[in-house]
C-alpha positions in Angstrom: -18.7 -15.6 28.0 -18.8 -14.6 24.3 -17.0 -11.3 25.0 -14.2 -13.2 26.7 -13.9 -15.6 23.8 -13.8 -12.7 21.3 -11.1 -11.0 23.4 -9.1 -14.2 23.5 -9.4 -14.9 19.8 -8.5 -11.3 19.0 -5.3 -11.5 21.1 -4.5 -14.8 19.6 -4.8 -13.3 16.1 -2.4 -10.5 17.0 0.1 -12.8 18.5 -0.1 -15.3 15.6 0.4 -12.8 12.9 3.2 -11.0 14.8 5.0 -14.4 15.1 4.3 -15.2 11.5 5.9 -12.0 10.3 9.1 -12.9 12.3 9.0 -16.4 10.8 8.6 -15.1 7.2 11.6 -12.8 7.7 12.5 -9.2 7.1 11.4 -7.6 3.8 13.8 -5.1 2.4 12.9 -5.0 -1.2 13.5 -2.3 -3.8 10.8 0.1 -2.5 12.1 -0.1 1.0 15.6 0.7 -0.1 14.3 3.4 -2.4 12.1 5.4 0.0 10.4 3.7 2.9 13.4 4.1 5.2 14.4 7.6 3.8 11.1 9.6 3.7 10.4 9.5 7.5 14.0 10.5 8.2 13.6 13.4 5.6 10.4 14.6 7.2 11.8 14.6 10.8 15.0 16.3 9.7 13.6 18.9 7.2 15.3 17.5 4.1 12.5 17.8 1.6 14.3 20.3 -0.7 17.7 19.9 0.9 18.0 16.5 -0.8 16.6 16.3 -4.4 15.0 13.4 -6.2 17.1 10.9 -4.2 14.2 8.3 -4.4 13.0 9.3 -7.9 9.2 10.0 -7.8 8.9 8.5 -4.3 11.1 11.2 -2.8 7.9 13.2 -2.6 5.5 10.5 -1.3 3.8 11.1 2.0 6.0 9.6 4.8 3.1 9.3 7.3 2.7 5.5 7.1 6.4 4.9 7.5 6.9 7.0 10.6 5.9 4.2 13.2 8.4 1.7 11.7 11.1 4.3 11.7 10.6 5.0 15.4 10.2 1.4 16.4 13.1 0.1 14.4 15.4 2.8 15.6 14.4 2.2 19.3 15.4 -1.5 19.5 16.5 -4.6 17.6 15.3 -5.4 14.1 12.6 -7.9 15.2 10.7 -5.1 16.9 9.9 -3.8 13.5 8.9 -7.3 12.4 6.4 -7.5 15.3 4.9 -4.1 14.4 4.4 -5.1 10.7 2.9 -8.4 11.7 0.3 -6.8 13.9 -1.2 -5.1 10.9 -2.4 -8.5 9.5 -3.7 -9.5 12.9 -5.8 -6.4 13.2 -7.0 -7.0 9.6 -8.2 -10.5 10.6 -10.1 -9.1 13.6 -11.8 -6.5 11.4 -12.8 -9.0 8.7 -14.2 -11.3 11.4 -16.2 -8.4 12.8 -17.5 -7.6 9.3 -18.5 -11.3 8.8 -20.2 -11.3 12.2 -22.5 -8.4 11.2 -23.1 -9.6 7.6 -23.8 -13.2 8.5 -26.2 -13.3 11.5 -26.2 -17.1 11.7 -28.5 -18.8 14.2 -26.6 -19.5 17.4 -23.8 -17.4 18.7 -21.3 -20.3 18.7 -21.6 -21.2 15.0 -21.8 -17.5 14.1 -18.6 -16.7 16.0 -16.9 -19.8 14.5 -17.7 -18.9 10.9 -16.8 -15.3 11.4 -13.5 -16.2 13.0 -12.7 -18.7 10.1 -13.5 -16.0 7.5 -11.4 -13.4 9.4 -8.4 -15.7 9.9 -8.3 -17.0 6.4 -9.2 -13.6 4.9 -5.8 -12.4 6.2 -4.0 -15.4 4.9 -4.6 -14.8 1.1 -1.9 -15.2 -1.4 -1.3 -11.5 -1.9 -1.7 -10.7 1.8 0.7 -13.4 2.9 3.2 -12.0 0.5 2.9 -8.7 2.2 2.8 -9.7 5.9 5.9 -8.2 7.3 6.4 -6.0 4.2 7.0 -2.3 4.4 4.7 -1.5 1.5 2.1 -0.4 4.0 -0.8 -1.8 2.0 -2.0 -3.9 4.9 -1.6 -1.0 7.3 -3.5 1.5 5.2 -6.2 -1.2 4.7 -7.0 -1.1 8.4 -9.0 2.2 8.2 -10.5 1.0 5.0 -11.9 -2.2 6.7 -12.8 -0.2 9.8 -14.8 2.3 7.6 -16.7 -0.6 6.0 -17.5 -2.1 9.4 -18.9 1.2 10.6 -20.9 1.6 7.4 -22.5 -1.9 8.0 -23.3 -0.9 11.6 -25.0 2.2 10.2 -27.0 0.2 7.7 -30.3 1.6 8.9 -29.3 5.2 8.1 -30.4 6.4 11.5 -27.1 7.1 13.2 -25.7 10.1 11.4 -22.5 10.2 13.5 -21.6 6.6 12.3 -21.9 7.7 8.7 -19.7 10.6 9.4 -17.2 8.4 11.3 -17.1 5.9 8.4 -16.2 8.8 6.1 -13.5 10.0 8.4 -11.9 6.5 8.5 -12.0 6.1 4.8 -10.5 9.6 4.5 -7.7 8.7 6.8 -6.7 6.0 4.3 -7.0 8.2 1.2 -5.0 11.0 2.8 -2.3 8.6 3.8 -2.2 6.8 0.4 -4.1 8.1 -2.6 -4.4 4.7 -4.2 -7.0 3.8 -1.5 -9.4 6.2 -3.3 -10.9 3.0 -4.9 -12.4 2.2 -1.5 -14.1 5.5 -1.4 -15.8 4.4 -4.7 -16.6 1.1 -3.1 -18.2 3.0 -0.1 -20.4 4.9 -2.5 -21.6 1.6 -3.8 -22.4 0.4 -0.3 -24.2 3.6 0.6 -26.6 3.2 -2.3 -27.8 0.0 -0.6 -28.5 1.4 2.8 -31.9 0.9 4.2 -34.2 3.9 3.6 -35.4 6.0 0.7 -33.5 8.2 -1.7 -33.4 11.2 0.7 -31.9 9.2 3.5 -29.3 7.7 1.2 -28.4 11.2 -0.2 -28.0 12.4 3.4 -25.8 9.5 4.2 -23.6 10.1 1.1 -23.2 13.8 2.1 -22.3 12.8 5.7 -19.9 10.2 4.5 -18.3 12.7 2.0 -18.0 15.3 4.6 -16.3 12.8 7.0 -14.0 11.7 4.1 -12.9 15.3 3.5 -12.1 15.7 7.2 -10.2 12.4 7.4 -8.2 13.1 4.3 -7.3 16.6 5.5 -6.1 15.2 8.8 -3.7 12.6 7.3 -2.9 14.2 3.9 -3.5 17.9 4.2 -0.2 18.8 5.7 1.7 17.0 3.0 -0.4 18.3 0.1 0.0 21.8 1.3 3.8 21.5 1.7 4.1 20.1 -1.8 1.9 22.8 -3.3 3.9 25.5 -1.6 7.2 24.1 -2.7 6.5 22.7 -6.1 3.2 24.1 -7.3 1.6 20.7 -7.4 -0.1 19.2 -4.2 0.2 15.7 -5.7 3.8 16.2 -6.9 5.0 14.6 -9.2 1.6 13.0 -10.2 -1.1 14.8 -12.2 1.4 17.3 -13.5 -0.6 17.6 -16.7 -3.1 19.4 -14.5 -0.9 21.3 -12.1 2.0 21.9 -14.5 4.8 22.3 -11.9 7.8 23.8 -13.7 10.1 21.6 -11.7 9.4 18.5 -13.8 8.1 17.7 -17.2 4.4 18.0 -18.0 3.4 14.4 -17.7 1.1 12.1 -15.7 3.8 9.9 -14.0 1.4 7.2 -13.0 2.4 3.5 -13.5 0.5 1.8 -16.3 2.6 -1.5 -16.1 -0.2 -3.7 -14.8 -3.2 -1.9 -16.0 -5.5 -3.9 -18.4 -5.4 -2.4 -21.8 -8.5 -3.8 -23.5 -12.0 -4.8 -22.6 -11.4 -8.5 -23.2 -8.6 -8.5 -20.6 -10.7 -6.4 -18.2 -13.6 -8.8 -18.3 -11.4 -11.9 -17.8 -9.0 -10.1 -15.4 -9.7 -12.2 -12.3 -8.9 -15.4 -14.1 -5.9 -13.9 -15.8 -4.2 -12.8 -12.6 -5.3 -15.9 -10.7 -3.4 -18.1 -13.2 -0.4 -15.6 -13.6 0.3 -13.3 -10.7 3.0 -11.5 -12.8 0.1 -9.8 -14.6 -0.6 -7.8 -11.4 2.5 -8.1 -9.3 6.3 -8.4 -9.3 6.3 -11.7 -7.3 4.7 -15.1 -7.6 1.6 -16.0 -5.7 -1.8 -17.6 -6.1 -5.2 -16.9 -4.6 -8.4 -18.0 -6.3 -11.0 -16.3 -4.1 -11.5 -13.2 -6.1 -12.1 -15.3 -9.2 -14.5 -17.6 -7.2 -16.5 -14.6 -6.0 -16.5 -13.2 -9.5 -18.1 -16.4 -10.9 -20.5 -16.7 -8.0 -21.7 -13.1 -8.5 -22.7 -14.0 -12.1 -24.4 -17.2 -11.0 -26.3 -15.3 -8.4 -27.5 -12.7 -11.0 -28.9 -15.6 -13.0 -30.5 -17.1 -9.9 -32.1 -13.7 -9.1 -33.5 -13.4 -12.5 -34.9 -17.0 -12.3 -36.2 -16.2 -8.8 -34.2 -19.1 -7.3 -32.8 -17.3 -4.2 -33.5 -18.4 -0.6 -36.2 -16.9 1.5 -34.0 -17.6 4.5 -30.5 -16.3 3.4 -27.5 -16.7 5.7 -26.6 -13.1 5.1 -28.5 -10.0 6.3 -30.2 -8.7 3.2 -29.2 -5.0 3.5 -25.7 -5.6 4.8 -25.0 -8.4 2.4 -25.9 -6.1 -0.6 -23.8 -3.4 0.9 -20.8 -5.6 1.2 -21.1 -6.9 -2.3 -21.6 -3.4 -3.7 -18.6 -2.3 -1.8 -16.3 -5.0 -3.1 -17.6 -4.6 -6.7 -17.4 -0.8 -6.4 -13.7 -0.9 -5.3 -12.7 -3.7 -7.7 -13.9 -1.8 -10.9 -11.7 1.3 -10.5 -8.8 -0.8 -9.3 -9.0 -2.9 -12.5 -9.5 0.1 -14.7 -6.9 2.5 -13.2 -4.2 0.4 -11.4 -4.2 -3.3 -11.8 -1.5 -3.4 -9.1 -2.5 -6.3 -6.8 -1.1 -4.7 -3.6 -3.7 -2.0 -3.8 -6.5 -4.7 -3.9 -5.5 -6.5 -0.7 -8.7 -5.4 1.2 -10.7 -6.9 -1.8 -8.8 -10.1 -1.4 -9.4 -10.1 2.4 -13.1 -9.5 1.9 -13.5 -12.1 -0.9 -14.2 -15.0 1.6 -17.0 -13.0 3.2 -18.4 -12.1 -0.2 -18.4 -15.8 -1.2 -20.2 -16.6 2.0 -22.9 -14.0 1.2 -23.4 -15.3 -2.3 -23.6 -18.9 -1.2 -25.9 -17.9 1.6 -28.4 -16.5 -0.9 -28.8 -19.8 -2.8 -32.0 -21.9 -2.3 -30.1 -24.9 -0.9 -30.9 -26.2 2.6 -29.6 -23.9 5.3 -27.3 -26.5 6.9 -25.9 -27.3 3.4 -25.1 -23.7 2.7 -23.3 -23.3 6.1 -21.3 -26.4 5.4 -20.5 -25.2 1.8 -19.2 -21.9 3.2 -16.9 -23.6 5.6 -15.7 -26.2 3.1 -15.1 -23.7 0.3 -13.3 -21.4 2.7 -10.9 -24.2 3.7 -10.5 -25.5 0.1 -9.7 -22.1 -1.4 -7.3 -21.4 1.4 -5.5 -24.7 0.6 -4.9 -23.4 -2.9 -3.1 -20.3 -1.7 0.6 -20.2 -2.6 3.3 -17.5 -2.5 7.1 -17.1 -2.7 9.2 -14.8 -0.7 12.8 -13.6 -0.6 13.3 -12.4 3.0 16.3 -11.6 5.2 17.0 -12.2 8.9 15.8 -9.8 11.6 19.1 -10.2 13.4 20.8 -7.0 14.5 19.4 -3.6 13.7 16.7 -3.2 11.1 19.0 -1.2 8.8 22.8 -1.4 9.2 25.0 0.5 6.8 28.8 0.5 6.5 30.4 3.3 4.5 33.5 5.5 4.6 33.2 8.7 6.8 32.0 11.7 4.8 33.2 15.2 5.5 30.5 17.5 7.1 30.8 19.8 4.1 30.6 17.1 1.4 27.9 16.7 -1.2 26.9 13.3 -2.7 25.5 13.0 -6.2 23.4 10.0 -7.3 23.2 8.5 -10.7 21.3 5.6 -12.4 18.1 3.9 -11.3 19.2 1.7 -8.4 18.0 2.8 -4.9 20.5 4.3 -2.4 18.4 6.6 -0.2 18.4 4.1 2.7 22.1 5.0 3.1 21.4 8.7 3.8 20.3 8.4 7.4 23.7 6.9 8.2 25.6 9.9 6.8 26.3 13.2 8.5 23.0 15.3 8.5 24.9 18.3 7.0 25.6 16.4 3.7 23.1 17.0 0.9 22.3 14.1 -1.5 21.3 15.0 -5.0 20.2 12.5 -7.7 21.3 14.2 -10.9 20.2 11.2 -13.1 17.1 9.0 -12.7 13.5 8.5 -13.6 12.3 11.9 -12.4 15.2 14.1 -13.6 18.1 13.8 -16.0 21.0 15.9 -17.2 20.0 18.7 -19.6 16.3 17.8 -19.5 15.2 21.4 -19.2 13.3 21.0 -16.0 13.3 23.3 -13.0 14.7 20.5 -10.7 17.6 20.0 -13.1 18.3 23.8 -13.1 18.4 23.7 -9.3 20.7 20.7 -9.3 23.1 22.4 -11.8 23.1 25.5 -9.7 23.8 23.7 -6.4 26.5 21.5 -7.8 28.2 24.5 -9.5 28.1 26.5 -6.2 29.3 23.7 -3.9 32.9 24.2 -2.7 33.3 21.2 -0.4 34.2 17.6 -1.4 32.0 16.0 -4.0 31.2 12.3 -4.2 29.1 10.1 -6.4 27.1 7.0 -5.3 26.1 4.4 -7.9 25.6 0.7 -8.6 28.5 -0.9 -10.4 26.4 -2.2 -13.2 25.2 1.3 -13.9 28.7 2.8 -14.3 27.9 4.0 -17.8 25.0 6.1 -16.3 27.4 7.5 -13.8 30.0 8.6 -16.3 27.4 10.1 -18.7 25.6 12.1 -16.0 28.8 13.4 -14.4 30.2 14.4 -17.9 27.0 16.5 -18.4 27.9 18.4 -15.3 31.6 18.8 -16.2 32.6 16.2 -13.6 34.6 13.0 -13.6 34.7 10.2 -11.0 38.1 9.5 -9.4 38.0 5.7 -9.6 41.2 5.4 -7.6 39.3 6.8 -4.6 36.3 4.5 -4.7 35.1 2.6 -1.7 32.2 0.2 -1.2 29.0 0.9 0.7 27.5 -2.3 2.2 24.4 -3.0 4.3 22.2 -5.7 5.6 19.4 -4.9 3.2 20.8 -4.0 -0.3 23.5 -4.8 -2.8 26.9 -3.1 -2.4 27.2 0.4 -3.9 30.2 2.3 -5.1 31.1 5.6 -3.6 33.8 7.7 -5.3 35.2 11.1 -5.1 34.3 13.5 -8.0 36.6 16.0 -9.6 35.7 19.0 -11.8 37.1 18.9 -15.3 39.9 21.3 -15.7 40.8 21.4 -12.0 44.3 20.7 -10.9 
């Protein structure tokens, strides 16, 4: 009976979030226009060094997570892609509920399933997560192996099933190999491993098994890409960490994004309250979710209660698994706050916050029924405080539709300025190379190896030349072209339009001194 109910609830979650993604609409924000639509196309068509820097730094991000959407969206109408993206949140809700089930062994299967389902459902409806449902950022998608890894770790809490510890590492490695920012959850996993049942030797063995699995998983999802970048650029993480690898193709710099990173200890300590009251401190959109801040406060309250020996002898949470979950969340939160501060990367933390709150409330010395009621009530109340704002488009038609003038098969297109245009490239003839001669990664006369390659290829090209640009960046266009001895022929300009981005200009380019 319970298995049937679990299956029905799981199916309902998948359907609900798929429909929710369609209702919220299609996300085609800056990052999607810049690289999420281009990088899988580039991988499948061998364009990694054929096109150069078209999506700035992101030209060289791993395309693995974007491949499914590329295939699905090109196989049918746009809403197929919306369903795929919505399923990620549904699967997250199922995994969170499973984690809650194992962490909170409440008396009675019915109440246990009800509370776990509530925590799973609302865990996937947080302010940050709701903003990303249907988004192509892949932060919910890459969070699935993260959550699955934690679930397996909780199942292996007794340290006796070595293959589970290895599997947990593989799952975590899958996430890290696909998106390096998920490395914070490897740190969280280390925190959880320290609270496994057993002595120091058993825990050390578990850490080694998890680490071995993590290396295997990361090699499976990221190894091919790191090797390709190392072979072609000299930096397996290109363009990041170039102060270490020193690829001659770009400047010796770090290239990480410090925009949202807390800059002092006062901010770091109060960070959950700061971004709860102002989401612009951690994101580029408006939303609110109080649950990380609530868990943060309850954690300090519980520390005081533990010192005062005022914790329950009959906790709602399993002692070992409860400690593992809290150590996991804290262990992931700390490097996130210190290194990134970008909220999208913390979505699994937001998702797990309701479960963490339940664990902390469950350890208080209040009557058991009162603690269960408080968990349910606080879960509903914090969910009621969630808010978010979205700018979405319709799923009507194809996922990406581009209208542009036909390009000659032997043409070359140069890109200038900062505004994204790489989503246009799959709609052009595959024989046409696209080179961004001006942007965040390269610029005219910057002395880098990439710019030297760009100059050589532009000088050697004998077919038609074009430039693509946004109209409000016309000054960047003229300056960059002049540095290459080129001018735009404004009389030849046409407009590139699409269902996802602003209109772009496309003009023929002439060489100075040519007749």
